[in-house]
C-alpha positions in Angstrom: 62.0 -2.6 -21.8 61.1 -4.0 -25.2 63.3 -3.0 -28.1 62.3 -2.1 -31.6 62.7 -5.7 -32.7 60.5 -7.0 -29.8 57.8 -4.4 -30.6 57.9 -5.5 -34.3 57.4 -9.1 -33.3 54.5 -8.2 -31.0 52.8 -6.3 -33.8 53.4 -9.1 -36.3 52.0 -11.6 -33.8 48.9 -9.4 -33.2 48.4 -9.0 -37.0 48.7 -12.8 -37.4 46.1 -13.5 -34.7 43.7 -10.9 -36.4 44.1 -12.5 -39.8 43.6 -16.0 -38.3 40.5 -14.8 -36.6 39.1 -13.3 -39.8 39.8 -16.4 -41.7 38.1 -18.6 -39.2 35.0 -16.4 -39.1 34.7 -16.2 -42.9 34.9 -18.5 -45.8 38.6 -17.7 -46.4 39.7 -21.1 -45.1 39.3 -23.8 -47.6 36.8 -26.2 -46.1 35.9 -29.7 -47.4 32.6 -29.2 -49.2 29.6 -30.6 -47.3 28.2 -33.8 -48.8 24.6 -33.7 -49.9 22.3 -35.9 -47.8 19.9 -37.8 -50.0 16.3 -38.4 -48.7 15.3 -41.9 -49.6 11.9 -43.5 -48.8 11.5 -47.3 -48.6 7.9 -48.4 -48.8 7.2 -52.1 -48.4 4.0 -54.1 -49.0 3.9 -55.5 -45.4 2.3 -54.1 -42.2 5.2 -55.4 -40.2 8.9 -55.6 -40.8 9.4 -59.1 -39.5 10.6 -60.4 -42.9 12.9 -57.4 -43.6 15.5 -57.8 -40.8 18.5 -58.5 -42.9 17.2 -56.1 -45.6 17.2 -53.3 -43.1 20.8 -54.1 -42.0 21.9 -53.8 -45.6 19.9 -50.7 -46.0 21.4 -49.0 -42.9 24.9 -50.0 -44.0 24.4 -48.4 -47.4 22.8 -45.3 -45.8 26.0 -44.7 -43.8 28.3 -45.2 -46.8 26.3 -43.2 -49.3 25.2 -40.4 -47.1 21.5 -41.1 -47.3 18.7 -40.4 -44.8 16.4 -43.5 -45.2 12.8 -43.7 -44.1 11.5 -47.2 -43.8 7.7 -47.2 -44.1 5.2 -50.1 -43.6 1.5 -50.2 -44.4 -1.3 -50.2 -41.9 -2.8 -53.2 -43.8 -0.7 -55.8 -45.6 -0.9 -55.6 -49.4 -3.1 -52.5 -49.4 -2.2 -51.2 -52.8 -4.3 -48.0 -52.5 -2.6 -47.0 -49.2 0.8 -47.7 -50.8 0.1 -45.5 -53.7 -0.9 -42.7 -51.3 2.4 -43.1 -49.5 4.3 -43.0 -52.7 2.6 -39.7 -53.6 3.1 -38.3 -50.1 6.8 -39.1 -50.0 7.3 -37.6 -53.4 5.5 -34.4 -52.4 7.5 -34.2 -49.1 10.8 -33.9 -51.0 12.2 -37.5 -51.2 15.1 -37.7 -53.6 14.3 -41.3 -54.5 11.9 -44.1 -53.7 12.4 -47.8 -53.1 9.2 -49.8 -53.3 8.2 -53.4 -52.8 4.9 -53.3 -54.6 1.6 -54.4 -53.0 0.2 -54.4 -56.5 2.7 -54.4 -59.3 0.2 -53.3 -61.9 -0.8 -50.2 -60.0 2.8 -49.2 -59.5 3.6 -49.8 -63.2 0.6 -47.7 -64.3 1.7 -44.8 -62.0 5.2 -44.9 -63.5 4.0 -45.2 -67.1 1.7 -42.1 -66.6 4.6 -40.2 -65.0 2.9 -39.8 -61.7 6.2 -40.6 -60.1 8.9 -38.1 -61.2 11.8 -38.9 -58.9 14.2 -41.9 -59.2 12.4 -45.2 -58.5 13.9 -48.5 -57.4 11.6 -51.5 -57.7 12.0 -54.5 -55.5 10.4 -56.8 -58.0 9.3 -60.4 -58.3 9.9 -60.5 -62.0 11.0 -58.3 -65.0 9.9 -54.7 -64.7 8.6 -52.7 -67.6 10.5 -50.0 -69.6 9.2 -47.3 -67.2 11.3 -48.8 -64.3 15.0 -47.8 -64.5 16.2 -49.5 -61.3 15.0 -53.0 -60.6 16.2 -55.6 -58.1 14.6 -58.8 -59.2 14.1 -62.1 -57.3 12.7 -64.9 -59.4 10.2 -66.4 -57.0 9.0 -68.9 -59.6 12.5 -70.3 -59.9 12.6 -70.3 -56.0 9.4 -72.5 -55.9 10.9 -74.8 -58.6 14.2 -75.1 -56.6 12.4 -76.0 -53.3 10.1 -78.5 -55.0 13.1 -80.2 -56.7 14.8 -80.5 -53.3 11.7 -82.0 -51.8 11.3 -84.5 -54.6 14.9 -85.6 -54.0 14.3 -86.0 -50.2 10.8 -87.5 -50.1 9.7 -91.1 -50.4 8.2 -91.8 -53.9 4.5 -90.9 -54.2 4.5 -88.9 -50.9 1.6 -86.4 -51.3 2.4 -82.7 -50.9 0.1 -80.2 -49.3 0.9 -76.5 -50.0 -0.5 -74.2 -47.4 -1.4 -70.8 -48.9 -3.1 -67.7 -47.6 -6.5 -67.4 -49.2 -6.8 -63.7 -48.5 -3.3 -62.3 -49.0 -2.0 -63.5 -52.4 1.1 -61.4 -53.1 2.9 -61.7 -56.5 5.8 -63.4 -54.7 3.5 -66.1 -53.3 1.7 -66.6 -56.6 4.9 -67.1 -58.5 6.4 -69.3 -55.8 3.5 -71.6 -55.9 3.4 -71.6 -59.7 7.0 -72.8 -59.8 6.4 -75.5 -57.2 3.3 -76.7 -59.0 5.1 -77.1 -62.3 8.0 -79.0 -60.7 5.7 -81.4 -58.9 3.7 -81.9 -62.1 6.8 -83.8 -63.4 7.0 -86.0 -60.4 5.0 -89.0 -59.0 3.9 -87.0 -55.9 0.5 -85.4 -55.9 0.4 -81.6 -55.2 -2.6 -79.9 -53.6 -3.0 -76.3 -52.5 -4.8 -75.9 -49.2 -6.0 -72.3 -48.7 -6.2 -71.0 -45.2 -7.2 -67.6 -43.8 -4.9 -66.8 -40.8 -3.5 -68.6 -37.9 -6.8 -70.1 -36.7 -7.4 -71.9 -39.9 -3.8 -73.1 -40.1 -4.3 -74.5 -36.6 -7.5 -76.3 -37.6 -5.8 -77.8 -40.6 -2.8 -79.0 -38.6 -5.1 -80.5 -35.9 -7.0 -82.3 -38.6 -3.8 -84.0 -39.7 -3.5 -85.5 -36.2 -6.4 -87.7 -37.1 -5.1 -88.5 -40.6 -5.2 -92.2 -41.2 -3.3 -92.3 -44.5 0.4 -92.3 -45.0 2.7 -89.4 -44.2 2.4 -86.1 -46.1 4.9 -83.3 -46.9 3.9 -79.7 -46.3 5.1 -76.7 -48.3 4.4 -73.3 -46.8 4.0 -70.5 -49.3 5.0 -67.6 -47.0 7.4 -67.1 -44.0 4.4 -66.4 -41.8 2.7 -69.7 -42.6 6.0 -71.6 -42.3 6.7 -70.3 -38.8 3.1 -70.9 -37.6 3.1 -74.5 -39.0 6.5 -75.2 -37.4 5.3 -73.9 -34.0 2.2 -76.2 -34.1 4.4 -79.1 -35.2 6.7 -78.5 -32.2 3.8 -78.7 -29.8 2.4 -82.0 -31.1 4.3 -85.3 -31.1 1.4 -86.8 -33.1 1.9 -84.4 -36.0 5.5 -85.3 -36.3 4.4 -88.9 -37.1 1.9 -87.6 -39.8 4.1 -85.1 -41.5 7.2 -86.4 -43.3 8.7 -83.0 -43.7 7.9 -79.2 -43.5 9.4 -76.9 -46.1 9.0 -73.3 -47.1 10.7 -69.9 -47.7 11.9 -67.3 -45.4 14.9 -66.6 -43.1 13.4 -65.0 -39.9 15.0 -66.0 -36.6 12.1 -68.3 -35.6 12.3 -70.1 -38.9 16.0 -70.6 -38.6 15.6 -71.9 -35.0 13.0 -74.4 -36.3 15.3 -75.5 -39.1 18.1 -76.0 -36.6 15.8 -78.2 -34.4 14.8 -80.3 -37.4 11.2 -79.2 -37.3 11.6 -77.5 -40.7 13.5 -79.7 -43.2 14.5 -77.1 -45.8 14.0 -73.5 -46.8 14.7 -71.3 -49.8 16.2 -67.9 -49.1 17.7 -64.9 -50.9 20.5 -62.5 -49.8 18.3 -59.9 -48.2 21.2 -57.9 -46.8 22.6 -57.4 -50.4 19.1 -56.4 -51.6 18.8 -53.8 -48.9 22.3 -52.5 -49.6 21.9 -52.4 -53.4 18.5 -50.7 -53.3 19.9 -47.7 -51.3 23.1 -47.5 -53.3 21.1 -47.6 -56.6 18.7 -45.0 -55.3 21.5 -42.6 -54.4 23.2 -43.3 -57.7 20.0 -42.4 -59.6 19.5 -39.2 -57.5 23.1 -38.1 -58.3 23.5 -39.2 -61.9 20.1 -39.6 -63.3 17.9 -42.6 -64.3 20.1 -45.0 -66.2 18.5 -48.4 -66.8 19.9 -51.1 -64.4 18.5 -54.5 -63.4 20.1 -56.7 -60.8 19.0 -60.4 -60.4 19.3 -62.0 -57.0 19.6 -65.8 -56.8 17.8 -68.1 -54.4 19.6 -70.8 -52.4 18.3 -73.9 -50.6 19.4 -74.6 -47.0 18.7 -77.6 -44.8 19.9 -78.3 -41.2 23.2 -79.8 -42.4 24.1 -76.8 -44.4 22.9 -74.2 -41.9 26.3 -74.0 -40.3 28.2 -73.6 -43.6 30.2 -70.4 -43.3 28.8 -69.2 -46.7 25.2 -69.5 -45.5 26.0 -68.2 -42.0 27.2 -65.0 -43.6 24.1 -64.8 -45.7 21.7 -65.5 -42.9 23.5 -63.6 -40.1 25.3 -60.7 -41.9 27.5 -58.4 -39.9 27.0 -54.8 -40.8 
């Protein structure tokens, strides 16, 4: 038999369960507000993402921390400005909250921004100062990078050693143009001659390198204007003992795994790189900040560093080249 006190406790317990059920099935319980997920589109100028490995690691890290859904988009054809502008328009219409763009053609992108064809926050991965229409700009001074690499080459090379700069005759990005411009100016103040050799793809690079095997003059130094050319030239150098006698040193820019392996083996003497992880991280954080708070002007400059085989194992450079997310 349950007494009056027991019956009262049972009733109170049933009422408690009913109230708890109602609270759980409604909005009576104070819940932590759901965080908004920001849609961010990253559109690069390349058809492949080989040169964006560390950038993507930084991008993914920021996406987790700042609650962003990031779409990383490559082009079907490298440096196809028309296709890139179509993708910018498509992503904007599909509801992206912000755009991050490495421009295939800076002038076309600037025109679109000036004419207000882009109405959502825009982060430019630039190779120089952006115009007033760009509110978020992560800038790498590729001209200064070319000057830095040339100065290091001049310090290393024998006096009067001629320099041949391998450049892609078909795919002149603004990065490559500024990089070569900086190198050209630096070598203009040295005793070494500087000549640009234009090639069109792997086959022409191979023909050029094979031609050096029959070179009867003294040794030459080679500067590669892009990561792709540097990796290709290093691969050919690795396969030819004769070339190693003709080429005093191979230099360039880029930090892909093949390039770092060639640097470690001594086939590449020196490279210039930037902190791609930080660029990826900053671009997403700036995009989310702009989506949340509006388009306040902000420019971040990223420095370049020179790395040779001896400094490759330096803890500072290891962290830059092999970042842990």
